[in-house]
C-alpha positions in Angstrom: 7.7 180.5 1.4 4.4 179.1 0.7 6.0 176.8 -2.0 8.6 175.5 0.4 6.0 174.6 3.0 4.3 172.4 0.5 7.5 170.9 -0.6 8.7 170.2 2.8 5.3 168.5 3.8 5.4 166.4 0.7 8.9 165.4 1.4 8.0 164.3 4.9 5.0 162.2 3.8 7.3 160.7 1.0 10.1 159.6 3.4 8.2 158.9 6.5 6.9 155.1 7.2 3.2 155.0 7.9 2.0 153.8 11.4 0.8 150.2 11.3 -2.6 149.2 12.7 -2.3 145.6 13.7 -6.1 145.4 14.1 -6.4 146.1 10.4 -3.6 143.7 9.2 -4.6 140.1 8.8 -1.0 138.7 8.6 0.0 140.3 11.9 -3.4 139.3 13.5 -2.8 135.8 12.8 0.6 135.9 14.1 -0.4 137.5 17.2 -3.1 134.7 17.8 -0.4 132.0 17.1 1.8 133.4 19.6 -1.1 133.6 22.3 -2.0 129.9 21.4 1.6 128.8 21.9 2.0 130.5 25.2 -1.4 128.9 26.4 -0.1 125.5 25.3 3.3 125.9 27.2 1.3 126.9 30.4 -1.0 123.9 30.1 1.9 121.4 29.5 3.8 122.9 32.3 0.7 122.5 34.6 0.2 118.8 33.4 3.8 117.9 34.2 3.6 119.4 37.7 0.3 117.3 38.2 1.9 114.2 37.0 5.0 114.7 39.4 2.4 115.3 42.3 0.5 111.9 41.4 3.7 109.9 41.1 4.7 111.2 44.4 1.5 110.0 46.1 1.8 106.6 44.4 5.3 106.1 45.8 4.1 107.0 49.3 1.1 104.4 49.1 2.1 101.0 50.6 2.5 98.0 48.2 0.0 95.2 48.6 2.9 92.4 48.5 0.6 90.0 50.4 -1.5 89.3 47.3 -0.4 86.2 45.6 -1.2 86.2 41.7 -3.3 83.1 40.6 -1.4 80.5 38.6 -2.3 80.5 34.9 -2.8 76.8 33.8 -2.7 75.4 30.5 -5.6 73.0 31.1 -8.4 73.0 33.5 -8.3 69.3 34.1 -6.1 66.5 32.9 -6.9 62.9 33.1 -4.2 60.6 34.5 -4.0 56.9 34.2 -1.5 53.8 34.2 -2.5 51.0 32.0 -1.4 47.7 30.6 -2.7 46.4 27.4 -5.8 48.8 27.4 -5.7 49.5 23.6 -9.2 48.1 23.2 -10.7 50.5 25.6 -8.6 53.7 25.3 -10.5 55.6 22.5 -13.9 55.1 24.1 -12.4 56.3 27.4 -10.9 59.5 25.6 -14.2 60.3 23.8 -16.3 59.9 27.1 -14.1 62.2 29.1 -13.8 64.9 26.3 -17.6 64.9 26.2 -17.6 66.0 29.9 -14.8 68.6 29.5 -11.4 66.8 30.1 -8.9 68.7 27.8 -5.6 66.6 28.3 -4.8 62.9 28.9 -1.7 61.5 30.3 -1.2 57.9 30.0 1.4 55.6 31.5 1.8 52.8 29.1 3.0 49.7 31.0 2.6 47.1 28.2 5.1 44.3 28.0 8.1 45.0 25.7 7.4 44.0 22.1 3.6 43.8 22.4 0.9 46.3 21.8 1.5 50.0 22.5 -1.1 52.6 23.3 0.4 54.9 20.6 -0.6 52.1 18.1 -4.1 53.3 18.4 -3.9 56.9 19.6 -1.8 58.4 17.0 -4.4 61.2 16.0 -4.7 62.2 19.6 -1.0 62.3 20.2 -0.5 64.5 17.0 -3.2 67.2 18.1 -1.9 67.3 21.6 -4.9 65.8 23.4 -2.8 62.7 24.6 0.7 62.4 26.1 2.1 58.9 26.6 4.8 58.1 29.1 6.2 54.8 28.1 7.5 52.7 31.0 7.4 49.1 29.4 7.9 46.4 31.8 8.1 48.6 34.9 7.1 47.2 38.3 6.7 50.7 39.9 3.5 50.9 41.9 0.4 52.8 40.6 0.4 55.2 43.6 4.1 56.0 43.2 3.8 56.5 39.3 0.8 58.8 40.0 3.3 60.8 42.0 5.7 61.0 39.0 2.7 62.0 36.8 1.6 64.7 39.3 4.9 66.5 39.5 5.3 66.4 35.7 2.0 68.0 35.0 0.9 69.8 38.2 1.8 73.3 36.8 -0.1 72.6 33.6 -3.2 71.4 34.9 -5.6 73.2 37.5 -7.0 69.7 38.5 -5.8 66.1 37.9 -8.0 63.0 37.9 -6.3 59.6 38.8 -8.6 57.0 37.5 -8.2 53.6 35.7 -9.4 52.7 32.2 -12.4 51.1 33.5 -13.6 54.0 35.5 -16.1 56.5 34.2 -16.9 59.7 36.3 -20.5 60.9 36.5 -21.5 64.4 38.0 -24.8 65.9 38.8 -26.1 68.5 41.3 -29.7 67.4 40.5 -31.4 64.4 39.2 -31.8 65.8 35.5 -28.7 67.5 34.8 -25.3 65.9 33.9 -22.4 68.3 34.7 -19.1 69.0 33.0 -16.0 68.7 35.0 -15.5 72.6 35.1 -19.1 72.9 36.5 -18.5 70.5 39.1 -15.1 71.3 40.1 -15.8 75.0 40.1 -18.6 74.7 42.7 -18.0 76.7 45.9 -18.3 73.4 48.0 -14.8 72.5 46.7 -13.2 75.9 47.2 -10.8 74.8 50.1 -10.4 71.1 48.9 -6.9 70.1 47.8 -8.2 66.5 46.8 -11.7 65.1 46.2 -12.4 61.4 47.0 -15.3 59.9 44.9 -16.9 56.5 45.5 -17.1 53.6 43.0 -20.4 52.5 41.7 -19.9 49.0 40.5 -21.5 47.8 37.3 -21.8 44.0 36.3 -21.8 42.3 33.1 -25.6 42.7 32.2 -25.7 39.0 31.6 -23.6 39.4 28.5 -20.7 36.7 27.9 -18.6 38.1 25.2 -17.1 41.4 24.1 -18.9 43.4 21.4 -17.9 46.7 20.0 -20.5 49.0 21.8 -19.0 51.1 24.6 -18.9 50.1 28.1 -21.6 52.6 28.9 -24.0 51.2 26.4 -23.5 47.5 27.5 -23.3 47.6 31.1 -26.4 49.7 32.4 -27.2 48.1 35.7 -25.5 49.7 38.7 -25.1 47.5 41.9 -25.7 49.8 44.7 -25.4 47.0 47.4 -22.1 46.0 46.3 -19.5 46.1 49.1 -16.7 47.4 46.7 -18.5 50.6 46.3 -16.8 51.7 49.6 -13.5 52.2 47.6 -12.6 55.8 46.3 -10.6 57.3 43.5 -9.3 60.9 43.7 -9.2 64.2 41.9 -6.3 66.5 43.1 -5.8 70.1 42.7 -2.6 71.3 40.6 0.4 73.2 41.8 0.4 71.8 45.4 3.7 72.3 47.3 2.9 69.3 49.3 3.7 65.7 48.5 0.7 64.2 46.8 1.6 60.7 46.4 4.5 59.0 48.1 6.2 55.8 47.4 4.2 52.8 48.7 0.9 54.9 48.5 -2.2 53.2 47.3 -3.5 54.3 43.9 -7.1 55.0 45.5 -6.3 58.1 47.5 -3.4 60.7 47.7 -1.4 61.7 50.8 -3.8 61.9 53.8 -2.0 64.9 55.0 -3.6 66.9 52.1 -7.0 68.6 52.8 -9.5 66.0 51.3 -13.0 66.2 50.7 -15.7 63.8 49.8 -17.9 64.3 46.9 -20.2 66.7 48.8 -17.3 69.1 49.5 -17.1 68.1 53.3 -14.1 66.8 55.1 -13.4 63.3 54.2 -13.8 60.9 57.0 -13.0 57.4 55.9 -10.9 54.2 56.4 -7.9 54.1 54.1 -9.0 54.0 50.5 -12.7 54.1 51.5 -15.6 56.2 52.3 -18.2 54.4 54.2 -21.1 54.5 53.6 -20.3 55.3 49.9 -21.9 58.7 48.6 -23.5 58.9 45.3 -25.5 62.2 45.7 -23.4 64.7 43.5 -20.9 62.1 41.8 -19.7 58.7 41.4 -17.4 56.6 39.3 -19.0 54.0 37.2 -16.7 51.1 37.6 -16.8 48.5 34.7 -14.6 46.1 36.9 -15.3 42.8 35.2 -17.2 43.7 32.0 -18.0 40.2 30.5 -16.6 36.7 31.3 -14.4 36.9 28.1 -13.0 40.3 29.0 -12.5 39.5 32.7 -10.4 36.3 31.6 -8.3 38.5 29.4 -7.9 41.1 32.3 -6.6 38.3 34.5 -4.1 37.3 31.7 -2.6 40.8 31.3 -2.0 41.3 34.9 -2.0 44.5 37.1 -1.2 48.0 35.7 1.9 48.0 37.9 3.4 45.2 35.8 2.8 42.4 38.1 1.0 39.2 36.8 -1.7 37.5 38.7 -0.1 34.3 40.3 -1.5 30.9 39.3 -3.1 30.3 42.8 -5.0 33.6 42.4 -7.1 32.1 39.4 -9.7 30.4 41.5 -10.2 33.4 43.8 -10.3 35.8 40.8 -13.1 33.8 39.1 -15.1 33.4 42.4 -15.0 37.3 42.6 -16.3 37.5 39.1 -19.2 35.4 40.2 -19.9 37.5 43.5 -20.4 40.4 41.2 -22.4 38.7 38.3 -24.9 35.9 37.8 -23.6 32.5 37.5 -24.0 30.6 34.4 -22.4 27.4 32.9 -21.7 29.3 29.7 -19.6 31.9 31.5 -17.7 29.3 33.6 -16.8 27.6 30.4 -15.1 30.8 29.2 -12.9 30.7 32.0 -12.0 26.9 31.6 -11.2 27.6 28.0 -9.2 30.6 28.6 -6.9 29.0 31.0 -7.2 25.4 30.0 -8.2 24.2 33.5 -11.0 22.4 35.1 -12.8 24.6 37.5 -15.7 23.3 39.5 -18.1 25.9 41.0 -21.1 23.6 41.6 -21.4 24.9 45.1 -21.3 28.5 43.9 -24.4 28.3 41.5 -26.5 30.7 43.6 
């Protein structure tokens, strides 16, 4: 009997699976922790999805601000626009001057006579690097103001501001007597925040008693401003880009854009002026150095080449043009002789030697 008991207990021990203690089994313990971690992650993801759905529902309920207009992104801050005729001699110095004050893009209307000099002849490097665009309108009689309208429509979405000056006009800007401003510093001023166009007065410069051209720049040669000159009343314009309004209409003057625009003077105040003019002229924050005559030799060539719009000076205008030269510059026989030789005419200005 005792023997059987022993044998039976041994049999049970041998054929019965031992109880597993999960706390002492490393493998099972690891699996248990993994399962708990997975359950935790599932709960977290479920909560996150719920929170995201709730956030989206709130965003949808929030009213959209459709009244806000995105600001236009322009390729250039300021573009220089000009229409010229036989201006090859002065074009490079003009570009270098305006680049030094921050102008990025130049758009020239080249109205030279067919089969004569072209602006592209002397500006190939600027054209290749994208600084200059030339619109060739050889032999055209389109008015300057009307052509400015063409240029504006073509470039208004690329340029935040566009200047409409001539090849003999150099802009100067300053908010105090010691600092020259860049075009961006000047036009970014709060005083122009609501302006659609800015009218800036000429400041006439004479010939500095020079008679003939030399290869120095205009700024180096003509250093004497004439603050008393009556022509200082005239203005030229800088216009804001991407306006929906008509800026220059056919028949408009080249001096100013459509007067239905919100136009300011160079102080940022509403422009009160006669057509083409601000009287008295304002020089406080900016002005345009106007080298209208340069020397007698250069002025004679200017008369010969005619207007930028393509029209030539009439023969009966010669005397008046020469008289105008001596209204702006000191009379000398040497200067008068230049005009006589240039046009092969006899001119007697003995009564104008004052």
